[in-house]
C-alpha positions in Angstrom: 0.0 0.0 0.0 2.9 2.3 0.6 4.1 1.9 -3.0 0.6 2.9 -4.0 0.9 6.0 -1.9 -2.1 5.1 0.3 -2.5 7.4 3.3 -1.4 5.7 6.6 -4.7 6.4 8.4 -6.6 4.5 5.6 -4.5 1.3 5.7 -6.2 -0.3 8.7 -9.7 0.2 7.2 -8.5 -1.2 3.9 -7.0 -4.3 5.6 -10.2 -4.8 7.6 -12.3 -4.7 4.4 -10.0 -7.1 2.6 -10.3 -9.5 5.5 -14.1 -9.2 5.6 -14.2 -10.0 1.9 -11.9 -13.0 2.3 -8.9 -11.6 0.4 -6.7 -11.7 3.4 -7.4 -15.1 4.9 -4.7 -17.4 6.4 -6.6 -20.6 5.7 -7.1 -19.7 2.1 -3.4 -18.8 1.8 -2.3 -22.0 3.5 -4.5 -24.1 1.2 -3.4 -22.3 -2.0 0.3 -22.4 -0.9 0.4 -26.1 -0.1 -1.6 -27.1 -3.1 0.4 -24.9 -5.4 3.9 -25.8 -4.2 3.0 -29.5 -4.4 1.3 -29.5 -7.8 3.5 -26.9 -9.5 6.9 -27.3 -7.8 6.5 -30.9 -6.8 7.6 -30.2 -3.3 7.2 -32.7 -0.5 5.3 -32.1 2.7 8.3 -31.5 4.8 9.4 -28.6 2.6 5.9 -27.1 2.3 5.4 -27.2 6.1 8.8 -25.7 6.7 8.1 -22.8 4.3 4.7 -22.1 5.8 6.2 -22.0 9.3 8.9 -19.5 8.1 6.0 -17.3 6.9 4.4 -17.4 10.3 1.3 -19.4 9.4 -0.4 -20.8 12.5 -0.1 -24.6 13.0 -3.9 -25.1 12.6 -3.8 -23.4 9.2 -0.7 -25.4 8.2 -2.6 -28.6 8.9 -5.6 -27.3 6.9 -3.3 -26.5 4.0 -1.6 -29.9 4.1 -5.0 -31.6 4.0 -5.4 -30.3 0.5 -2.7 -32.8 -0.7 -4.2 -36.1 -1.8 -2.1 -39.0 -0.5 -2.3 -41.1 -3.6 -1.3 -38.2 -5.8 1.5 -37.4 -3.4 3.0 -40.9 -3.6 2.5 -41.1 -7.3 4.3 -37.7 -7.8 7.2 -38.9 -5.7 7.5 -42.1 -7.7 7.4 -40.1 -11.0 10.1 -37.7 -9.7 12.4 -40.6 -8.7 12.0 -42.4 -12.0 12.6 -39.2 -13.9 15.8 -38.6 -11.8 16.9 -42.1 -12.4 16.5 -41.7 -16.1 18.5 -38.4 -16.0 21.5 -39.9 -14.3 24.1 -41.1 -16.8 25.6 -44.5 -16.0 29.1 -44.0 -14.6 31.2 -46.2 -12.4 31.8 -43.3 -10.0 28.2 -42.4 -9.5 26.0 -43.9 -6.7 22.6 -43.8 -8.3 20.7 -44.7 -5.2 22.4 -41.9 -3.2 21.7 -39.3 -5.9 18.0 -40.2 -6.1 17.7 -40.3 -2.3 19.3 -36.8 -1.9 17.2 -35.4 -4.7 13.9 -36.6 -3.3 14.9 -35.6 0.3 15.9 -32.2 -0.9 12.5 -31.7 -2.5 11.0 -32.3 1.0 9.7 -35.9 0.8 9.8 -38.2 3.8 12.7 -40.6 4.0 10.2 -43.5 4.8 8.6 -43.1 1.4 11.8 -42.5 -0.5 13.4 -45.7 0.8 10.2 -47.7 0.1 10.1 -46.5 -3.5 13.9 -47.1 -4.0 13.3 -50.6 -2.8 10.4 -51.0 -5.3 12.7 -49.6 -8.1 15.3 -52.2 -7.0 18.0 -49.6 -6.7 
């Protein structure tokens, strides 16, 4: 609002109006953030939750946002990411394929339990 040169005394009223109309809503933000980061960026739950905590989203709203992520879609996305990463890695005697895939998936914020399970399924 400062960049739009809104007078300081009008800012609280504008914020209140935006909240009444649902434009400034933590639950709405949490749901959009979690769903968007998962579907668009293919982030795992750990990374999404971490980023929401950094932004000061209350725990209850974080849980509401995380509920937007379908478990089946979540697991399928992780599998697809890991297969894609496996296909990207060039065969080389000096490369530990399992470690590269594990680090990649863990860095995206997926849980180690699921990563290890899918690595076992991939027989890597």
